[in-house]
C-alpha positions in Angstrom: 36.7 0.5 17.0 33.0 1.2 17.0 33.6 4.9 16.8 35.9 4.4 13.8 33.2 2.3 12.1 30.8 5.3 12.4 33.1 7.2 10.1 33.2 4.5 7.5 31.1 6.5 5.0 33.1 9.7 5.3 35.5 8.8 2.5 32.6 7.9 0.3 30.9 11.2 1.0 34.1 13.0 0.1 34.5 11.0 -3.0 30.9 11.8 -4.1 31.5 15.5 -3.4 34.5 15.4 -5.7 32.6 13.6 -8.4 29.7 16.0 -8.0 32.0 19.0 -8.4 33.5 17.5 -11.6 30.0 16.7 -13.0 28.7 20.2 -12.3 30.5 23.0 -10.3 27.1 24.0 -9.0 27.2 20.9 -6.7 29.5 22.6 -4.1 27.6 25.9 -4.2 26.1 27.0 -0.9 22.6 27.1 -2.4 22.9 23.5 -3.6 24.3 22.2 -0.3 21.4 23.8 1.5 19.1 22.3 -1.1 20.5 18.8 -0.4 20.3 19.2 3.4 16.7 20.5 3.2 15.6 17.8 0.8 16.9 15.1 3.1 15.8 16.8 6.4 12.4 15.2 6.5 13.4 11.7 5.4 16.4 11.8 7.7 14.1 12.1 10.7 12.2 9.0 9.6 15.6 7.3 9.2 16.4 8.3 12.8 13.1 6.8 13.8 13.7 3.6 11.9 17.2 3.3 13.3 15.9 3.4 16.9 13.5 0.5 16.1 16.1 -1.5 14.1 18.6 -1.4 16.9 16.1 -3.2 19.1 15.9 -6.0 16.6 12.5 -4.9 15.3 11.4 -2.9 12.2 8.6 -0.5 11.5 7.3 -0.3 8.0 4.3 1.8 8.9 6.5 4.9 9.4 6.0 6.0 5.8 2.3 6.1 6.3 2.5 7.9 9.6 4.6 10.5 7.6 1.5 11.3 5.6 -1.4 10.4 7.9 -0.4 12.5 10.9 -0.4 15.9 9.2 -3.3 14.7 7.1 -5.5 14.1 10.1 -4.4 17.5 11.6 -5.4 19.2 8.4 -8.6 17.2 8.2 -9.7 18.3 11.7 -8.6 21.9 11.3 -9.5 23.0 7.8 -12.1 20.5 6.4 -15.4 22.4 6.6 -17.4 19.3 5.5 -16.3 17.4 8.6 -16.8 20.1 11.1 -20.1 21.4 9.8 -21.4 17.9 9.4 -20.7 17.3 13.1 -22.1 20.6 14.1 -18.7 21.7 15.3 -16.3 24.6 14.7 -12.9 23.8 13.2 -10.3 22.9 15.8 -7.9 25.8 16.8 -4.8 26.2 14.6 -2.7 26.0 17.7 -3.6 22.3 18.1 -2.0 21.3 14.8 1.4 20.3 16.1 0.0 18.5 19.2 -2.4 16.6 16.9 0.3 15.5 14.6 2.5 14.2 17.4 -0.5 12.6 19.1 -1.3 10.6 15.9 2.3 9.4 15.7 2.3 8.4 19.3 -1.0 6.5 19.0 0.1 4.6 16.0 3.4 3.7 17.7 1.5 2.6 20.9 -0.9 0.4 18.8 2.1 -1.2 17.1 3.6 -1.8 20.5 0.4 -3.4 21.7 0.4 -5.9 18.8 4.1 -6.6 18.8 5.1 -6.4 22.4 1.9 -7.4 24.3 0.5 -9.9 21.8 3.8 -11.1 20.5 2.9 -10.7 16.8 5.6 -10.5 14.1 6.7 -6.9 13.8 7.3 -7.0 10.0 3.7 -8.3 9.3 2.1 -6.0 11.9 3.7 -2.8 10.6 3.2 -3.9 6.9 -0.5 -4.2 7.7 -0.5 -0.9 9.5 1.3 0.7 6.5 -1.6 -0.4 4.3 -4.3 0.5 6.8 -2.9 4.0 7.5 -2.4 4.7 3.8 -6.0 3.8 3.1 -7.1 5.9 6.0 -5.4 9.0 4.6 -6.8 8.3 1.2 -10.3 8.0 2.7 -10.3 11.1 4.8 -8.8 13.2 2.0 -11.0 11.7 -0.7 -7.7 11.0 -2.6 -7.2 14.8 -2.9 -4.6 17.2 -1.4 -5.3 19.3 1.7 -4.4 23.0 0.9 -4.7 26.2 2.9 -2.9 24.9 5.9 -2.7 27.1 8.9 0.6 28.8 9.7 1.1 26.5 12.7 1.4 23.6 10.2 3.6 25.4 7.7 6.0 27.3 9.9 8.6 24.7 10.7 8.8 23.5 7.1 9.0 26.9 5.5 10.8 29.2 8.0 14.5 30.0 8.0 16.6 30.5 11.1 19.9 32.3 10.6 19.5 32.0 6.9 19.1 28.2 7.0 15.8 26.4 6.6 14.4 25.5 10.0 13.8 21.9 9.0 17.6 21.5 8.7 18.1 22.8 12.2 15.3 20.5 13.6 16.9 17.5 11.9 20.4 18.2 13.1 19.1 18.8 16.6 17.2 15.6 16.7 20.2 13.6 15.4 22.4 15.3 18.1 19.9 14.3 20.8 19.8 10.7 19.3 23.6 10.4 19.3 23.7 11.4 23.0 20.8 9.3 24.1 21.8 6.1 22.3 25.5 6.5 22.9 25.8 7.8 26.4 22.7 7.0 28.4 21.3 3.9 30.1 18.1 3.7 28.0 20.3 3.9 24.9 22.5 1.1 25.9 19.4 -0.9 26.8 18.2 -0.6 23.2 21.5 -2.3 22.0 21.2 -4.9 24.7 17.7 -5.8 23.6 18.7 -6.0 20.0 21.7 -8.1 20.8 19.9 -10.7 22.9 16.5 -9.9 24.4 16.5 -12.8 26.8 19.9 -11.8 28.2 18.7 -8.2 28.5 15.7 -9.3 30.4 17.8 -11.5 32.7 20.0 -8.5 33.3 17.0 -6.6 34.7 16.2 -4.4 31.7 12.5 -3.8 31.3 12.5 -5.0 27.7 8.8 -4.6 27.0 8.7 -1.0 28.2 11.8 -0.1 26.2 10.5 -1.7 23.0 7.1 0.0 23.4 8.7 3.3 24.1 10.9 3.0 21.0 7.9 2.4 18.8 6.0 5.4 20.3 9.1 7.7 19.8 9.6 6.4 16.3 5.9 7.2 15.5 6.2 10.7 16.8 9.4 11.3 14.9 7.8 10.1 11.6 4.8 12.4 12.3 7.1 15.4 12.9 8.9 14.6 9.7 5.6 14.6 7.9 4.7 18.0 9.4 8.0 19.4 8.1 7.3 18.1 4.6 3.7 19.4 4.6 5.0 22.8 5.8 7.5 22.9 2.9 4.9 22.0 0.4 2.1 24.1 2.1 -0.1 21.1 1.5 -0.7 17.5 2.5 -1.0 15.3 -0.6 -2.9 12.0 -0.3 0.2 10.2 -1.4 2.6 11.9 1.0 5.3 9.4 2.1 4.3 6.8 -0.5 7.4 4.7 -1.1 9.5 6.6 1.4 10.3 3.5 3.4 12.6 2.3 0.6 14.8 5.4 1.0 14.6 5.0 4.8 15.9 1.4 4.7 18.5 2.2 2.1 19.9 5.1 4.2 19.8 3.1 7.4 21.4 -0.1 6.0 24.1 1.8 4.1 24.8 3.7 7.3 25.7 0.5 9.1 22.5 -0.2 11.0 22.0 -4.0 11.2 18.7 -5.6 10.3 19.4 -8.2 13.0 19.4 -5.6 15.7 22.0 -4.6 18.3 24.4 -2.8 15.8 24.5 0.6 14.2 24.6 4.1 15.3 22.7 7.4 14.9 25.7 9.1 13.3 26.2 6.2 10.9 22.5 6.5 9.9 23.0 10.2 9.3 26.0 9.6 7.0 23.9 7.0 5.2 21.1 9.4 4.4 23.5 12.2 3.5 25.4 9.9 1.1 22.2 8.7 -0.5 20.9 12.2 -1.1 24.2 13.4 -2.3 24.3 10.6 -4.9 20.7 11.5 -6.0 21.7 15.2 -6.3 24.7 14.3 -8.4 22.6 12.1 -10.7 20.1 15.0 -11.0 22.8 17.5 -11.9 24.1 15.0 -14.5 20.7 14.8 -16.1 19.7 11.3 -15.0 15.9 11.0 -14.8 14.4 11.0 -11.3 12.6 7.7 -12.2 15.9 5.9 -11.5 15.8 6.8 -7.8 14.0 3.6 -6.8 16.6 1.6 -8.7 19.3 3.4 -6.8 17.6 2.8 -3.4 17.3 -0.9 -4.1 20.8 -1.2 -5.4 22.2 0.6 -2.3 20.4 -1.8 0.0 21.7 -4.9 -1.8 25.3 -3.6 -2.0 25.2 -2.6 1.7 23.9 -6.0 2.7 26.6 -7.7 0.7 29.3 -5.5 2.2 27.9 -6.1 5.7 28.0 -9.9 5.1 31.6 -9.8 3.8 33.0 -7.5 6.6 30.8 -8.8 9.4 30.8 -12.5 8.6 27.2 -12.9 9.8 24.3 -13.6 7.5 21.2 -11.3 7.5 18.1 -13.2 8.6 
């Protein structure tokens, strides 16, 4: 039954594809399909990160800021002459770009875990505060400007093509495949669902709940950081506003994909179909000439509709 529920959005995806082809025949062209997959590849990885956290019964709003801050700090340390000369240092080696990006994501996740798991603070409030703090930090180190002239180590994954397909698409698909296997077929994955379903029962069953929760936040931070690196690579720059507002799309995709805000329910494949459907709809609207300014309206409407449908079909109120 659970496996069938993972396929719930497939008919909707097919329907949108048919509508898209009617609206504009370009929709089903290979170039447009690759464009949709590439445009969703970065956000989809953040959706994967949020899905992992949501399944445990927590949420991480700070992921959208990690999306911009992680590559921003790497660019700041590697290419900003004012910083390095002011400290009497040479710029850091280009080869450290990816490790720096992932380290920033891991550190943010670990700090979130410290406040949420160790100190027992409310995850929503903690990560909302971190979202604001990290956004301000990126604005501060960049002076509100965009980092350009990124080293190849920061642009490769976001701009390269493998077998004629953008590397970011392959990276996204690979990470989702790993997520499906880990959450669906391994003991740590089942532990995430157990914790989200009933943390006290999971603890009584011998699951090391604190360690699992902490690890999920660290992994989510690293995934969001990697997604930000892919975006920076595609743009060949790190804008000061990178990721701003992305959390709305992330939650819209996760919720429409069947991931419960109460924890313990949802799947990685469902989250993937959610983000795919969302970006297909956006693409159809774009081809139909609808202004991009309506995107946020769509994201909010999707969340509300998905919550109502979940309430009707699941019979359990969202809290």
